[in-house]
SERO-4910 file (N, C-alpha, C, O; in steps of 0.05 Angstrom, whole numbers):
BEGIN
 pado doro    nc1    nc2    nc3   cac1   cac2   cac3    cc1    cc2    cc3    oc1    oc2    oc3
  Met    A   -267     -9   -236   -274      5   -211   -248     11   -197   -231     -6   -193
  Arg    A   -245     36   -189   -221     44   -175   -226     44   -144   -247     51   -134
  Phe    A   -204     36   -131   -205     36   -102   -181     52    -91   -160     53   -104
  Ile    A   -185     65    -69   -163     78    -55   -158     60    -30   -175     56    -13
  Ile    A   -133     50    -29   -125     34     -6   -108     51     12    -88     62      4
  Leu    A   -116     53     37   -101     69     57    -88     50     77   -102     34     90
  Thr    A    -62     52     81    -49     37    101    -37     56    121    -27     77    114
  Met    A    -38     49    147    -27     67    167     -9     50    186    -15     27    193
  Phe    A     13     63    195     31     51    214     37     71    236     38     95    231
  Pro    A     39     62    261     49     80    282     77     90    274     92     76    261
  Thr    A     84    114    283    109    127    274    133    109    280    150    106    262
  Lys    A    136     98    304    159     82    311    162     58    292    183     52    282
  Leu    A    140     43    289    140     20    271    145     28    242    159     14    228
  Gly    A    134     50    234    138     60    207    167     67    202    178     61    180
  Asn    A    180     80    221    209     87    218    226     62    216    245     61    201
  Ile    A    220     41    232    235     16    231    230      2    204    249     -8    192
  Ala    A    205      1    196    198    -13    171    212      0    146    221    -14    129
  Val    A    213     26    145    224     40    122    254     33    119    264     34     97
  Lys    A    267     27    141    296     21    140    301     -8    131    323    -15    124
  Asp    A    280    -25    131    282    -53    124    279    -56     94    259    -49     82
  Gln    A    300    -68     80    299    -71     51    276    -89     43    265    -86     21
  Asn    A    269   -109     59    247   -127     52    221   -112     51    203   -118     35
  Phe    A    217    -93     69    193    -76     69    190    -61     43    169    -60     31
  Ile    A    212    -49     34    212    -34      9    205    -53    -14    190    -46    -32
  Lys    A    217    -77    -15    212    -96    -36    182   -105    -35    170   -108    -56
  Asn    A    171   -108    -11    143   -116     -9    125    -94    -19    105   -100    -32
  Ile    A    131    -69    -13    115    -47    -23    117    -46    -53     96    -42    -67
  Gln    A    141    -49    -64    144    -49    -94    128    -72   -106    115    -68   -127
  Gly    A    129    -95    -93    114   -118   -103     84   -113   -102     70   -120   -121
  Phe    A     74   -101    -81     46    -94    -78     38    -75   -101     17    -79   -113
  Ile    A     54    -55   -106     48    -35   -127     47    -49   -154     29    -44   -170
  Glu    A     67    -66   -160     68    -79   -186     47   -100   -189     34   -101   -210
  Asn    A     42   -117   -169     22   -138   -170     -6   -128   -174    -23   -140   -187
  Asn    A    -12   -105   -161    -39    -94   -162    -41    -71   -182    -62    -58   -184
  Lys    A    -20    -66   -197    -20    -46   -218    -30    -19   -207    -48     -6   -219
  Ala    A    -19    -11   -185    -27     15   -173    -21     38   -192      1     40   -203
  Glu    A    -41     55   -196    -38     77   -214    -22    100   -201     -9    115   -215
  Ser    A    -23    101   -175     -8    120   -160     -3    110   -132    -19     94   -121
  Ala    A     18    120   -119     24    113    -91     35    138    -78     52    152    -89
  Tyr    A     25    144    -54     33    167    -39     40    158    -11     27    140      0
  Phe    A     60    170      0     69    164     27     70    191     43     82    210     33
  Thr    A     58    191     66     55    216     81     51    211    110     50    188    119
  Glu    A     50    233    125     43    232    154     13    235    156      2    253    143
  Leu    A      0    219    173    -29    222    177    -36    215    206    -30    193    215
  Asn    A    -49    234    219    -57    230    247    -34    222    265    -37    205    283
  Gly    A    -10    233    260     13    227    277     28    201    270     46    194    284
  Gly    A     20    188    249     33    163    241     42    164    212     38    185    198
  Lys    A     53    143    202     61    140    174     37    129    158     22    112    169
  Ala    A     34    137    133     12    127    117     20    123     88     37    137     78
  Gly    A      9    103     76     12     98     47    -16     98     35    -34     85     45
  Ile    A    -18    111     12    -44    113     -2    -39    104    -30    -22    114    -45
  Phe    A    -55     84    -38    -51     71    -65    -78     73    -80    -99     68    -69
  Asn    A    -76     81   -105    -99     82   -123    -97     58   -142    -78     56   -158
  Ile    A   -117     40   -140   -116     16   -155   -142     13   -172   -164     16   -162
  Asp    A   -138      7   -197   -161      1   -215   -165    -29   -215   -149    -44   -226
  Met    A   -187    -38   -203   -192    -67   -200   -197    -80   -227   -194   -105   -228
  Gln    A   -205    -66   -248   -209    -79   -274   -182    -86   -286   -180   -106   -300
  Gln    A   -161    -71   -280   -135    -77   -290   -121    -98   -272   -105   -114   -281
  Ser    A   -128    -97   -247   -118   -116   -228   -135   -141   -230   -145   -147   -252
  Arg    A   -139   -156   -208   -156   -179   -209   -181   -173   -193   -181   -172   -169
  Pro    A   -204   -169   -207   -228   -160   -194   -239   -178   -172   -253   -169   -154
  Phe    A   -232   -204   -172   -243   -222   -152   -225   -225   -128   -230   -241   -110
  Asp    A   -202   -211   -128   -183   -213   -106   -185   -190    -87   -165   -183    -74
  Thr    A   -209   -178    -84   -212   -155    -66   -205   -162    -37   -190   -147    -24
  Lys    A   -215   -185    -28   -209   -193      0   -179   -198      3   -167   -189     23
  Lys    A   -166   -211    -16   -137   -215    -15   -122   -189    -15   -102   -186     -1
  Leu    A   -131   -170    -31   -118   -144    -33   -119   -129     -7    -99   -118      2
  Val    A   -142   -129      7   -145   -115     32   -128   -128     54   -118   -114     71
  Glu    A   -125   -154     53   -110   -168     74    -80   -167     69    -64   -174     87
  Ala    A    -71   -157     46    -42   -157     39    -26   -139     56     -2   -137     53
***
């Protein structure tokens, strides 16, 4: 089962986060740990957004709650 995970940040916080190397490492870790099939970063409703396509059968199907809280 595939899920689309949408994350949104206010513009100011998004700009600060993108400059932080730990943020980039965390995003890479999220993509790798959840085996995201695709990742997109864009502007949405005046803020920063990340959109991830995750196949829960390849990931861990029982970790949906953990995935959403990440």
